[in-house]
DOVEX-37160 format. One record per residue (C-alpha): residue number from 1; residue in three letters; chain; x, y, z. Coordinates in steps of 0.05 Angstrom, whole numbers, always signed. Last residue first. Example, Ala and Ser with C-alpha at 12.3 -4.5 7.8 and 13.67 -1.06 7.14 Angstrom:
<sites>
  zakol  fivex  guvex      px      py      pz
      2    SER      A    +273     -21    +143
      1    ALA      A    +246     -90    +156
</sites>
This chain:
<sites>
  zakol  fivex  guvex      px      py      pz
    384    ILE      A   +3129   +1280   +4086
    383    ALA      A   +3185   +1280   +4136
    382    PHE      A   +3145   +1309   +4194
    381    GLY      A   +3169   +1370   +4230
    380    ASP      A   +3231   +1413   +4236
    379    HIS      A   +3267   +1423   +4170
    378    ARG      A   +3319   +1391   +4126
    377    PRO      A   +3277   +1328   +4120
    376    PRO      A   +3311   +1260   +4119
    375    ASP      A   +3323   +1234   +4048
    374    CYS      A   +3283   +1182   +4009
    373    PHE      A   +3315   +1195   +3941
    372    ARG      A   +3289   +1220   +3874
    371    TRP      A   +3350   +1241   +3834
    370    LEU      A   +3376   +1182   +3794
    369    GLY      A   +3422   +1201   +3736
    368    ALA      A   +3474   +1145   +3741
    367    ALA      A   +3522   +1195   +3774
    366    GLU      A   +3469   +1208   +3827
    365    ALA      A   +3463   +1134   +3843
    364    ALA      A   +3539   +1125   +3845
    363    LYS      A   +3545   +1184   +3892
    362    ARG      A   +3494   +1154   +3939
    361    VAL      A   +3530   +1087   +3937
    360    ALA      A   +3597   +1119   +3952
    359    SER      A   +3567   +1160   +4010
    358    ILE      A   +3540   +1097   +4043
    357    GLU      A   +3607   +1062   +4036
    356    ASP      A   +3645   +1122   +4063
    355    LYS      A   +3597   +1129   +4122
    354    ASN      A   +3610   +1059   +4146
    353    VAL      A   +3570    +994   +4141
    352    PRO      A   +3562    +952   +4203
    351    ARG      A   +3607    +891   +4213
    350    ASN      A   +3607    +816   +4199
    349    ILE      A   +3599    +824   +4124
    348    GLU      A   +3665    +793   +4103
    347    ALA      A   +3663    +745   +4163
    346    TYR      A   +3607    +705   +4133
    345    ARG      A   +3612    +652   +4188
    344    VAL      A   +3661    +662   +4245
    343    GLU      A   +3730    +637   +4259
    342    GLU      A   +3752    +634   +4332
    341    GLU      A   +3816    +673   +4345
    340    GLN      A   +3884    +650   +4370
    339    ASP      A   +3871    +576   +4368
    338    GLY      A   +3919    +544   +4418
    337    GLN      A   +3862    +519   +4461
    336    GLY      A   +3850    +465   +4410
    335    THR      A   +3780    +458   +4381
    334    GLY      A   +3786    +398   +4335
    333    GLU      A   +3796    +400   +4261
    332    LYS      A   +3786    +325   +4253
    331    LYS      A   +3720    +327   +4291
    330    SER      A   +3693    +377   +4240
    329    ARG      A   +3684    +449   +4261
    328    ARG      A   +3622    +491   +4250
    327    LYS      A   +3638    +564   +4242
    326    PRO      A   +3620    +609   +4300
    325    LYS      A   +3563    +658   +4286
    324    GLY      A   +3582    +725   +4257
    323    VAL      A   +3528    +727   +4203
    322    HIS      A   +3476    +672   +4212
    321    ALA      A   +3417    +718   +4231
    320    ASP      A   +3446    +787   +4242
    319    PRO      A   +3505    +832   +4227
    318    ARG      A   +3476    +902   +4220
    317    TYR      A   +3451    +940   +4159
    316    GLN      A   +3415   +1005   +4176
    315    GLU      A   +3443   +1047   +4119
    314    MET      A   +3386   +1046   +4069
    313    ILE      A   +3389   +1078   +4000
    312    ASN      A   +3315   +1091   +3986
    311    VAL      A   +3301   +1101   +3912
    310    PHE      A   +3244   +1134   +3874
    309    ILE      A   +3246   +1120   +3799
    308    ASP      A   +3252   +1183   +3757
    307    ARG      A   +3313   +1158   +3718
    306    SER      A   +3269   +1100   +3697
    305    VAL      A   +3275   +1024   +3688
    304    LYS      A   +3333   +1002   +3643
    303    GLU      A   +3383   +1060   +3647
    302    ALA      A   +3369   +1090   +3716
    301    LEU      A   +3351   +1026   +3752
    300    PHE      A   +3408    +987   +3719
    299    LYS      A   +3459   +1040   +3735
    298    MET      A   +3436   +1040   +3808
    297    ILE      A   +3443    +964   +3812
    296    GLN      A   +3512    +966   +3781
    295    GLU      A   +3535   +1018   +3831
    294    ALA      A   +3507    +975   +3888
    293    GLU      A   +3549    +917   +3864
    292    ASP      A   +3611    +960   +3866
    291    GLU      A   +3593    +986   +3935
    290    LYS      A   +3590    +915   +3964
    289    GLY      A   +3644    +920   +4017
    288    PRO      A   +3595    +921   +4075
    287    MET      A   +3524    +921   +4049
    286    VAL      A   +3480    +982   +4033
    285    LEU      A   +3407    +961   +4036
    284    HIS      A   +3375    +982   +3970
    283    ARG      A   +3301    +999   +3968
    282    VAL      A   +3261   +1012   +3905
    281    LEU      A   +3197   +1053   +3908
    280    VAL      A   +3149   +1037   +3850
    279    GLY      A   +3084   +1072   +3834
    278    LYS      A   +3018   +1090   +3866
    277    LYS      A   +2989   +1127   +3926
    276    ALA      A   +3048   +1158   +3963
    275    ILE      A   +3028   +1206   +4019
    274    GLY      A   +3055   +1277   +4014
    273    ASP      A   +2989   +1311   +4032
    272    GLY      A   +2982   +1335   +3960
    271    THR      A   +2972   +1265   +3933
    270    PHE      A   +3034   +1227   +3913
    269    CYS      A   +3063   +1189   +3854
    268    LEU      A   +3120   +1138   +3850
    267    ASP      A   +3140   +1122   +3779
    266    GLY      A   +3100   +1073   +3737
    265    VAL      A   +3045   +1025   +3761
    264    GLN      A   +3046    +964   +3716
    263    GLU      A   +3108    +975   +3673
    262    HIS      A   +3145    +993   +3736
    261    MET      A   +3128    +926   +3768
    260    ALA      A   +3150    +889   +3705
    259    LYS      A   +3217    +925   +3705
    258    ILE      A   +3224    +909   +3779
    257    SER      A   +3211    +835   +3766
    256    GLU      A   +3261    +828   +3710
    255    ALA      A   +3316    +861   +3751
    254    ALA      A   +3298    +819   +3812
    253    THR      A   +3300    +754   +3772
    252    SER      A   +3367    +771   +3740
    251    ALA      A   +3396    +791   +3807
    250    TYR      A   +3369    +731   +3846
    249    ASP      A   +3389    +675   +3797
    248    ASP      A   +3429    +626   +3839
    247    ALA      A   +3391    +635   +3905
    246    LYS      A   +3421    +620   +3973
    245    LEU      A   +3417    +694   +3991
    244    LEU      A   +3488    +706   +4017
    243    ARG      A   +3531    +655   +3980
    242    GLN      A   +3491    +644   +3917
    241    SER      A   +3471    +717   +3910
    240    THR      A   +3543    +740   +3922
    239    ALA      A   +3568    +692   +3868
    238    LYS      A   +3514    +716   +3820
    237    ASN      A   +3535    +789   +3827
    236    TRP      A   +3482    +843   +3835
    235    VAL      A   +3458    +846   +3907
    234    LYS      A   +3397    +868   +3947
    233    PHE      A   +3346    +902   +3903
    232    ASP      A   +3288    +909   +3951
    231    PRO      A   +3218    +919   +3924
    230    LEU      A   +3163    +966   +3948
    229    TYR      A   +3109    +962   +3894
    228    ILE      A   +3052   +1011   +3905
    227    ASP      A   +2981   +1003   +3877
    226    VAL      A   +2973    +927   +3877
    225    LEU      A   +2909    +890   +3855
    224    GLY      A   +2907    +908   +3781
    223    ASP      A   +2969    +867   +3766
    222    MET      A   +2978    +818   +3825
    221    LEU      A   +2966    +757   +3781
    220    GLU      A   +3014    +783   +3729
    219    LEU      A   +3065    +796   +3784
    218    SER      A   +3059    +723   +3805
    217    ALA      A   +3069    +699   +3734
    216    LEU      A   +3129    +745   +3725
    215    SER      A   +3162    +710   +3783
    214    ASP      A   +3182    +746   +3846
    213    PHE      A   +3249    +750   +3882
    212    ALA      A   +3238    +826   +3888
    211    SER      A   +3249    +821   +3963
    210    THR      A   +3178    +847   +3970
    209    ASN      A   +3132    +899   +4002
    208    TYR      A   +3069    +900   +3958
    207    VAL      A   +3031    +961   +3982
    206    ILE      A   +2956    +962   +3971
    205    PRO      A   +2919   +1029   +3969
    204    VAL      A   +2861   +1045   +4016
    203    LYS      A   +2786   +1033   +4000
    202    LEU      A   +2767    +965   +4030
    201    GLY      A   +2691    +957   +4033
    200    LEU      A   +2676    +883   +4045
    199    ASP      A   +2675    +866   +3971
    198    ARG      A   +2744    +897   +3963
    197    ALA      A   +2767    +857   +4023
    196    HIS      A   +2748    +793   +3986
    195    LEU      A   +2788    +813   +3925
    194    ILE      A   +2847    +832   +3968
    193    SER      A   +2845    +766   +4007
    192    LEU      A   +2842    +724   +3943
    191    ALA      A   +2903    +759   +3915
    190    VAL      A   +2940    +751   +3981
    189    GLN      A   +2924    +676   +3983
    188    PRO      A   +2951    +667   +3912
    187    VAL      A   +3013    +710   +3927
    186    VAL      A   +3034    +672   +3990
    185    HIS      A   +3108    +659   +3974
    184    GLU      A   +3123    +729   +3949
    183    PRO      A   +3085    +764   +4006
    182    THR      A   +3144    +789   +4046
    181    VAL      A   +3109    +849   +4079
    180    LEU      A   +3039    +866   +4053
    179    ASN      A   +3027    +939   +4071
    178    ILE      A   +2954    +959   +4071
    177    ASN      A   +2950   +1034   +4063
    176    HIS      A   +2942   +1102   +4098
    175    VAL      A   +2922   +1071   +4165
    174    HIS      A   +2858   +1093   +4200
    173    GLY      A   +2874   +1041   +4255
    172    VAL      A   +2800   +1024   +4268
    171    ASP      A   +2769   +1027   +4199
    170    GLN      A   +2830   +1014   +4155
    169    LEU      A   +2868    +966   +4199
    168    LYS      A   +2804    +931   +4217
    167    LEU      A   +2785    +925   +4144
    166    TYR      A   +2852    +894   +4127
    165    TRP      A   +2841    +845   +4184
    164    GLN      A   +2776    +822   +4153
    163    ALA      A   +2813    +807   +4088
    162    LEU      A   +2861    +762   +4126
    161    GLU      A   +2802    +722   +4153
    160    GLU      A   +2776    +712   +4081
    159    PRO      A   +2845    +692   +4056
    158    THR      A   +2849    +640   +4112
    157    LEU      A   +2892    +657   +4171
    156    ASP      A   +2945    +617   +4210
    155    PHE      A   +2981    +647   +4269
    154    GLY      A   +3053    +666   +4281
    153    ASN      A   +3123    +636   +4280
    152    ARG      A   +3145    +593   +4222
    151    GLN      A   +3218    +613   +4226
    150    HIS      A   +3265    +641   +4174
    149    ALA      A   +3224    +702   +4154
    148    ILE      A   +3198    +723   +4222
    147    ASP      A   +3257    +712   +4268
    146    HIS      A   +3302    +727   +4209
    145    ASN      A   +3277    +799   +4203
    144    GLN      A   +3345    +832   +4189
    143    CYS      A   +3364    +774   +4144
    142    PHE      A   +3440    +768   +4141
    141    THR      A   +3444    +696   +4114
    140    CYS      A   +3387    +710   +4066
    139    ARG      A   +3348    +646   +4055
    138    LEU      A   +3298    +667   +4002
    137    ASN      A   +3227    +641   +3989
    136    CYS      A   +3203    +669   +4056
    135    GLY      A   +3165    +648   +4118
    134    SER      A   +3120    +686   +4165
    133    PHE      A   +3079    +743   +4135
    132    PHE      A   +3084    +812   +4166
    131    VAL      A   +3019    +850   +4153
    130    SER      A   +3029    +925   +4157
    129    GLY      A   +2975    +978   +4158
    128    SER      A   +3022   +1037   +4147
    127    GLY      A   +3020   +1090   +4200
    126    ASN      A   +2973   +1146   +4219
    125    HIS      A   +3018   +1206   +4205
    124    GLY      A   +3048   +1182   +4139
    123    GLN      A   +3074   +1110   +4137
    122    ILE      A   +3087   +1105   +4062
    121    CYS      A   +3112   +1176   +4047
    120    PRO      A   +3153   +1174   +4111
    119    GLU      A   +3189   +1110   +4090
    118    GLU      A   +3171   +1052   +4136
    117    GLY      A   +3182   +1041   +4210
    116    PHE      A   +3116   +1069   +4235
    115    HIS      A   +3072   +1007   +4228
    114    PRO      A   +2998   +1001   +4242
    113    ALA      A   +2989    +928   +4262
    112    ILE      A   +2987    +856   +4239
    111    VAL      A   +3045    +813   +4264
    110    ASN      A   +3070    +742   +4252
    109    VAL      A   +3022    +717   +4198
    108    LYS      A   +3019    +647   +4171
    107    VAL      A   +2980    +644   +4106
    106    ASN      A   +2932    +588   +4089
    105    GLU      A   +2939    +535   +4034
    104    GLY      A   +3008    +512   +4057
    103    ILE      A   +3070    +550   +4079
    102    LEU      A   +3138    +514   +4085
    101    CYS      A   +3171    +566   +4039
    100    MET      A   +3210    +510   +4004
     99    GLY      A   +3147    +472   +3984
     98    THR      A   +3088    +451   +4026
     97    THR      A   +3038    +393   +4026
     96    GLU      A   +2965    +374   +4012
     95    TYR      A   +2926    +438   +3997
     94    ARG      A   +2992    +468   +3974
     93    ASN      A   +2996    +421   +3915
     92    VAL      A   +3070    +424   +3899
     91    GLY      A   +3103    +452   +3836
     90    CYS      A   +3165    +477   +3873
     89    LEU      A   +3178    +531   +3820
     88    ARG      A   +3232    +566   +3863
     87    PRO      A   +3222    +629   +3821
     86    CYS      A   +3155    +643   +3856
     85    LEU      A   +3085    +630   +3829
     84    ASN      A   +3093    +557   +3809
     83    CYS      A   +3050    +523   +3862
     82    ASN      A   +3005    +472   +3827
     81    ARG      A   +2941    +467   +3868
     80    LEU      A   +2953    +536   +3898
     79    HIS      A   +2965    +563   +3828
     78    ALA      A   +2896    +539   +3805
     77    TYR      A   +2862    +573   +3864
     76    ALA      A   +2896    +639   +3847
     75    SER      A   +2878    +633   +3773
     74    SER      A   +2805    +623   +3789
     73    ARG      A   +2804    +683   +3835
     72    LYS      A   +2839    +726   +3783
     71    LYS      A   +2789    +706   +3730
     70    SER      A   +2731    +725   +3776
     69    ALA      A   +2761    +793   +3790
     68    GLU      A   +2769    +807   +3716
     67    THR      A   +2696    +787   +3703
     66    ALA      A   +2670    +830   +3760
     65    SER      A   +2708    +889   +3731
     64    LEU      A   +2771    +915   +3765
     63    LEU      A   +2772    +989   +3781
     62    GLN      A   +2769    +982   +3856
     61    TYR      A   +2831    +938   +3854
     60    ARG      A   +2869    +996   +3824
     59    PRO      A   +2859   +1041   +3885
     58    ILE      A   +2825   +1107   +3868
     57    TYR      A   +2869   +1169   +3874
     56    ASP      A   +2859   +1243   +3880
     55    ASP      A   +2892   +1307   +3856
     54    LEU      A   +2955   +1268   +3839
     53    LEU      A   +3026   +1297   +3837
     52    PHE      A   +3083   +1258   +3804
     51    PRO      A   +3083   +1292   +3735
     50    PRO      A   +3071   +1359   +3770
     49    ALA      A   +3134   +1358   +3813
     48    LEU      A   +3117   +1329   +3881
     47    HIS      A   +3185   +1302   +3903
     46    LEU      A   +3191   +1364   +3946
     45    SER      A   +3223   +1433   +3937
     44    ARG      A   +3230   +1481   +3995
     43    CYS      A   +3187   +1543   +3990
     42    HIS      A   +3213   +1615   +3984
     41    ILE      A   +3216   +1630   +3909
     40    GLN      A   +3188   +1698   +3891
     39    TYR      A   +3257   +1727   +3876
     38    PRO      A   +3268   +1673   +3823
     37    PRO      A   +3211   +1698   +3779
     36    ILE      A   +3153   +1649   +3769
     35    LEU      A   +3132   +1617   +3703
     34    GLY      A   +3203   +1611   +3675
     33    THR      A   +3202   +1535   +3669
     32    PHE      A   +3258   +1530   +3721
     31    ARG      A   +3220   +1578   +3766
     30    LEU      A   +3160   +1533   +3759
     29    HIS      A   +3199   +1474   +3784
     28    SER      A   +3226   +1513   +3843
     27    LYS      A   +3156   +1537   +3858
     26    LEU      A   +3130   +1466   +3867
     25    GLY      A   +3127   +1462   +3943
     24    PHE      A   +3056   +1437   +3944
     23    GLN      A   +3027   +1502   +3970
     22    ALA      A   +3061   +1539   +3913
     21    TRP      A   +3023   +1500   +3859
     20    SER      A   +2956   +1527   +3880
     19    SER      A   +2953   +1598   +3910
     18    SER      A   +3016   +1626   +3878
     17    LEU      A   +3003   +1590   +3813
     16    VAL      A   +2932   +1617   +3806
     15    LYS      A   +2955   +1687   +3824
     14    SER      A   +3012   +1682   +3772
     13    SER      A   +2962   +1659   +3720
     12    GLU      A   +2920   +1721   +3730
     11    PRO      A   +2980   +1769   +3727
     10    GLY      A   +3008   +1738   +3663
      9    ALA      A   +3052   +1676   +3659
      8    THR      A   +3028   +1648   +3594
      7    LYS      A   +3008   +1578   +3571
      6    PRO      A   +2978   +1560   +3639
      5    TYR      A   +3004   +1493   +3664
      4    ALA      A   +2954   +1437   +3666
      3    PRO      A   +2918   +1415   +3729
      2    CYS      A   +2944   +1352   +3765
      1    MET      A   +2911   +1286   +3752
</sites>
């Protein structure tokens, strides 16, 4: 943990502060507390205020006892025989058949590689060791990774083989973490792989990169194995969830899941190099015409989770997957040449978001009391 503040701001404590806290960009916080005069402030402020700054960090899976690890293994195998770890509650024996996700006892992986498309505090200089799982327990009509999530493309791996890939990412790629992308439907296999990788010498944090359509049972299994939760919070209204995600209860499930994640690991914390080590980072993809729903999401995060939660308001939405495709026509409707314009599916989101929509969501987040955002740097250099 970070060192304690000195009780007085005498000459000796000022020297300590100048040589220690200042290098982490914390002078603005100290000025607020009266420990450093305003005229000495020259550094830009970061998200590394003392409550969120770690001297060092040991991944949570390293702290599990042998008994706790054994219990998690037994639970994972039991869930594979009666799959109830995501809100779909298919109840199938995945050694014999598949449920909605179409994935059996082994995982199907599309890509394993150091990834540089994540938040700066996640990817750092060396990249995030990302494992992109094929399949998903949602059916988002606008999915930006639909070629991976909606199709069973990739190669099969056992949990033990997956663990060996974690070690390759760590030892050869020198990544900052292992980033499990869309793991909601393969939680038992992921838990087994992390425990096996621990025995092989894994030492970097685990990132659980999820749609937030997780069950509390799956998060209970991952408790003690995951260091950073990276959930999306997509939409708020039930009608929107039904239409765009093909899930009746997405918002209530996501809200419940994110609260459970935060109870496990708390707010996002960093070491002095600016790399996140533990905590929750919530993503929200701004959608066309959905600013009101975004406002409700931001209010929920601030009021029910934490005003210190780290939020990434993302603006890269584009029409993809099923959005903008021609509507299917029945034989009775015909396809007469007199039609002025061909109707498309999900026309209400068949455009990019604009600056006004992005600005409205950011203002709503700030009005709710949120303040830790993933913003581009206002300086030359790396955004960490």
